[in-house]
C-alpha positions in Angstrom: 67.1 107.6 90.9 69.1 109.7 88.4 72.1 111.4 89.7 72.7 115.3 88.7 75.4 116.3 86.8 75.7 119.5 88.5 75.3 118.8 92.7 77.9 117.2 94.9 78.3 117.4 98.2 80.8 119.5 99.6 80.9 118.2 102.8 81.5 114.6 101.4 84.3 115.5 99.3 86.3 117.5 102.5 86.1 114.5 104.8 87.4 112.1 101.9 90.5 114.7 101.0 91.0 115.1 104.5 91.3 111.3 104.9 93.8 111.2 101.9 95.9 113.8 103.6 96.2 112.2 106.8 96.5 108.6 105.1 99.4 109.6 103.3 100.9 111.7 106.2 100.7 107.9 108.5 102.1 106.3 105.3 105.2 109.0 104.2 106.6 109.2 107.8 108.2 106.1 107.6 110.1 107.3 105.1 111.4 110.1 106.4 112.7 108.5 109.6 113.8 105.7 107.5 117.6 106.7 108.4 116.7 106.1 111.9 114.6 103.3 111.5 117.5 101.5 109.9 119.9 102.0 112.8 117.2 100.6 115.4 115.3 97.8 113.8 118.5 96.7 111.2 121.7 96.9 112.7 124.7 96.3 110.3 128.0 97.6 109.9 127.0 98.7 106.4 124.6 101.7 106.7 124.1 101.0 102.8 122.8 97.4 103.8 120.9 98.8 106.6 119.2 101.5 104.6 118.6 99.1 102.1 116.6 96.7 104.3 114.5 99.5 105.9 113.5 100.4 102.1 112.6 96.5 102.0 110.3 96.7 104.9 108.9 99.7 102.6 108.5 97.7 99.5 106.6 95.3 101.6 104.2 97.7 102.5 103.8 98.2 98.5 103.3 94.3 98.0 100.5 94.4 100.3 98.8 97.3 98.1 97.3 94.9 95.7 95.9 92.6 98.2 94.4 95.4 99.8 93.2 97.2 96.6 91.2 94.0 95.3 90.1 92.9 98.2 88.7 96.3 99.2 87.9 97.5 95.6 85.5 94.2 95.5 84.0 95.2 98.8 83.7 98.9 98.0 81.8 98.0 94.6 79.4 95.8 96.6 78.7 97.6 99.7 79.6 101.4 99.2 82.6 103.4 99.2 81.9 105.3 102.7 81.8 101.7 104.4 85.3 100.6 103.0 87.0 104.0 103.3 86.1 103.8 107.4 87.1 100.1 107.7 90.7 100.9 105.7 91.3 104.0 108.0 90.9 101.9 111.2 93.3 99.7 109.9 95.8 102.4 109.1 94.9 103.9 112.8 95.8 100.2 114.3 99.1 100.1 111.9 100.4 103.5 112.7 99.9 103.1 116.6 102.2 100.2 116.7 104.9 101.9 115.1 104.2 104.6 117.6 104.7 102.0 120.7 107.2 99.4 118.9 110.6 98.5 121.2 113.6 98.5 118.8 115.6 95.5 118.1 118.2 96.1 121.0 115.1 95.7 123.1 113.1 92.6 122.1 115.2 91.2 118.9 114.1 89.8 115.6 110.2 90.1 117.0 110.9 94.2 116.7 111.6 93.5 113.1 108.7 90.9 112.5 106.4 93.6 113.9 107.8 96.4 112.3 106.9 94.3 109.1 103.6 93.3 110.2 102.8 97.0 110.8 104.0 98.4 107.3 101.9 95.3 105.7 99.1 96.0 107.2 99.4 99.8 106.5 100.2 99.1 103.0 96.7 96.6 102.7 94.9 99.5 103.9 96.1 102.2 102.1 95.5 100.0 98.8 91.7 100.4 99.8 91.8 104.1 101.3 93.3 106.1 98.6 91.4 104.2 96.0 87.9 104.6 98.0 88.8 108.7 98.2 89.6 108.9 94.6 86.5 107.6 93.6 84.4 109.2 95.8 85.7 112.6 94.9 85.2 111.5 91.1 81.6 110.4 92.0 80.7 113.4 94.0 81.8 115.9 91.1 79.7 117.3 88.5 80.8 116.1 85.3 82.1 119.4 84.1 84.4 119.5 87.5 85.8 116.2 87.9 89.2 116.5 86.6 89.1 119.8 89.5 87.7 117.8 92.1 89.6 114.9 91.6 92.9 116.1 91.6 92.0 116.9 95.6 93.0 113.7 96.1 96.4 114.5 94.2 96.8 118.2 96.5 95.6 116.6 99.9 98.0 113.2 99.5 101.0 115.6 98.5 100.1 118.1 101.6 100.2 114.9 104.2 103.3 114.0 102.6 104.3 117.9 103.0 103.6 117.8 106.4 105.0 114.9 107.6 108.2 116.0 105.9 108.0 119.5 108.1 107.3 117.7 111.1 110.2 115.3 110.5 112.5 118.0 109.3 111.6 120.5 112.7 112.3 117.2 114.7 115.9 117.1 113.1 116.5 121.0 113.3 115.3 120.7 117.2 116.7 117.5 118.7 120.4 116.0 118.6 120.8 112.3 116.6 120.8 110.9 120.2 117.4 112.0 121.2 116.0 111.2 117.4 117.1 107.6 118.2 115.8 107.4 121.2 112.7 109.0 120.9 112.3 111.7 118.2 111.8 109.2 115.3 108.4 108.1 117.3 107.0 111.5 117.1 105.3 111.6 113.5 104.0 108.0 114.1 102.1 109.2 117.2 100.9 112.6 115.5 99.5 110.3 113.0 98.0 108.3 115.1 96.0 111.1 116.8 95.5 112.6 113.4 94.1 109.5 112.2 91.5 109.2 115.1 89.9 112.8 114.2 89.8 111.4 110.7 87.5 108.8 111.5 85.3 110.9 113.5 84.9 113.1 109.8 84.2 110.1 107.6 81.3 108.7 109.9 79.4 111.7 108.7 80.2 111.5 105.2 77.5 110.8 102.7 78.3 107.7 100.4 78.4 108.6 96.6 75.4 109.0 94.7 76.6 106.9 91.8 76.9 104.2 94.0 73.5 104.5 95.2 72.3 104.8 91.8 74.1 101.1 90.9 72.6 99.7 94.4 69.0 101.2 94.1 68.7 99.5 90.4 70.0 96.6 91.6 72.7 96.4 89.6 75.4 95.7 92.1 78.1 92.8 90.7 78.4 90.2 93.1 81.8 89.6 92.0 83.4 93.2 90.4 86.8 92.2 89.8 85.7 89.4 87.9 83.6 91.2 85.5 86.2 94.0 85.0 88.6 91.3 84.0 85.9 89.9 81.6 84.6 93.1 80.0 87.6 95.9 80.5 91.2 94.0 79.8 92.5 96.9 77.6 91.9 99.3 80.0 93.1 97.5 83.2 96.1 97.1 80.8 96.4 100.5 80.0 96.1 101.6 84.0 98.3 99.3 85.0 101.0 100.7 82.2 100.6 104.4 83.1 100.5 104.0 86.8 103.9 101.9 86.9 105.7 104.6 84.8 104.2 107.4 86.9 104.6 105.7 90.0 108.6 105.1 89.3 108.7 109.0 88.7 107.0 109.9 91.8 109.0 107.4 94.3 112.0 108.1 92.9 111.1 112.0 94.0 109.2 111.2 96.8 110.9 108.3 98.6 114.3 107.7 97.0 115.4 111.4 96.8 115.8 112.4 100.7 117.5 109.1 101.5 119.9 109.6 98.3 120.7 113.1 99.2 121.9 112.4 102.8 123.1 108.9 102.4 124.7 109.2 98.7 125.3 112.8 98.4 126.0 113.2 101.9 124.6 116.9 102.3 123.0 117.4 105.9 119.7 115.9 106.6 118.0 119.2 107.6 119.2 120.2 103.4 117.6 117.2 102.5 114.3 117.8 104.0 114.1 121.1 103.1 114.4 120.2 99.6 112.0 117.2 100.0 109.5 119.9 101.4 110.2 122.6 98.3 109.2 119.9 96.3 106.1 118.3 98.0 104.9 121.8 98.4 105.3 122.1 94.6 103.5 118.6 93.9 100.5 119.4 96.4 99.5 122.9 95.6 100.1 123.2 91.7 97.8 119.9 91.4 94.2 121.6 91.3 95.8 124.3 88.5 96.2 120.8 86.6 93.0 119.3 87.4 91.1 122.3 86.6 92.9 122.8 82.8 92.2 119.0 82.2 88.5 120.1 82.4 89.2 122.6 79.9 91.7 121.3 77.6 91.0 117.6 78.1 93.0 115.0 79.7 95.1 113.5 77.1 97.2 116.4 76.4 98.5 117.0 79.7 99.3 113.4 80.2 101.2 113.2 77.3 103.4 116.2 77.4 104.0 115.4 81.2 105.2 112.0 80.5 107.4 112.8 77.4 109.2 115.8 80.0 109.5 113.0 82.3 111.3 110.5 80.3 113.3 113.1 78.8 114.7 115.2 81.6 114.8 112.6 84.5 118.7 112.0 84.0 119.9 115.5 83.5 118.4 116.6 86.7 119.3 113.8 88.8 123.2 114.8 87.4 122.3 118.6 88.6 121.8 116.9 92.3 125.9 115.9 91.7 126.9 119.3 91.5 126.1 119.5 95.3 124.2 122.9 95.0 121.6 123.9 97.8 119.7 125.9 95.4 119.9 123.5 92.4 118.9 120.6 94.3 115.8 122.8 95.6 115.4 123.9 91.8 115.8 120.2 90.5 113.0 118.8 93.2 110.7 122.1 92.2 111.1 121.2 88.2 110.7 117.5 88.9 107.4 117.6 90.7 105.7 120.2 89.0 105.8 117.5 85.9 105.0 114.8 88.1 102.2 116.8 89.8 100.6 117.4 86.4 100.8 114.0 84.9 99.4 112.8 88.9 96.7 115.3 89.3 95.2 114.4 86.0 96.2 110.6 86.1 93.7 110.0 88.8 90.7 111.5 87.1 91.5 109.8 83.9 91.8 106.5 85.2 88.5 106.3 87.3 86.7 107.6 84.2 88.1 104.2 82.3 85.5 102.3 84.0 81.8 102.3 84.9 80.5 102.8 88.4 79.5 99.3 89.1 83.1 98.2 88.8 85.2 100.9 89.0 86.6 100.6 92.8 87.8 97.0 92.0 89.3 97.7 88.5 91.3 101.0 89.6 92.4 99.1 93.0 93.5 96.6 91.2 95.7 97.7 88.2 96.7 100.8 90.1 97.9 98.9 93.0 99.5 96.3 91.5 101.6 98.2 89.2 102.5 100.6 92.6 103.9 97.5 94.0 105.9 96.1 91.2 107.4 99.2 90.0 106.4 102.3 92.5 107.1 100.2 95.9 110.3 98.6 94.6 111.8 102.0 93.0 114.1 102.8 96.1 115.8 99.5 96.0 
């Protein structure tokens, strides 16, 4: 069997992409209600300590990502992309259900903290497999000349999941009082995420597996230990992916995870304003991604990655300084500019890292290097 370079399963691309969107809705819901979780699960006389404790749980989710990336990546190169994506999505569904119904510290004491930590770690473990599996599936379902465009949908739908999550929380904060948010409102995004995850699982069972993996499987070229093969044969590529992921991870999570809490707790603007800025920035990130992906199919990956990385390094400090001017319009503009650059880098990055490895070890290699870097740099950025 030889995979055609001009055919793709639109159904599988759509179902895989939707899964990434719901996954990131679930994963980022925690970020946007972090202020409420800090009061309910980490009571402290110092709000900064409580917030730091909450982001410590956030980081714990990221610490589990490389473990999940290695486990699910190795499995995905052995049994197929579809099965692993479904297993990981099941784990995400369980974790979001736990968060939705978990009693608070005042109700069950330290048990609440331990169970919240477990749920977040399970979620991080699952995301380590699910998101990389989706990116691999998108790349391997796409024709060669449209790989950048199709794979960038992973960036678009993950950004859309983040956007919808922020809009849900913004609507709740606008409609409910602080007392209502603390009493039950903070649970609503998790409840929505649970039912969306159930729907995604139904769709993912109908996906076709990657034709590239089927080709490897039919040729009996499946590796017994794909991750060890990757470490032995593609050390340079693993290091390159690790370094690039670390750099972009800090940029993305500074804007997506730390910025809303920073604006509310440090700059002390109204939370509705902080969520508005986050939502506009998330929309910019998501909806410009396919443009950058398509552009990379025409001009190449390297120029876009290089220019966007330089802009991030040069403009990061001046953009954050502008936030101290305490002007809503300037803050929105900062969020748009920052996320426009991050989108350009990330949309091309997700294709580049997957193209660096052959099919037989792709899931394992990307799952390990991408998630280890995100755990070290991205997940600890808010701290």
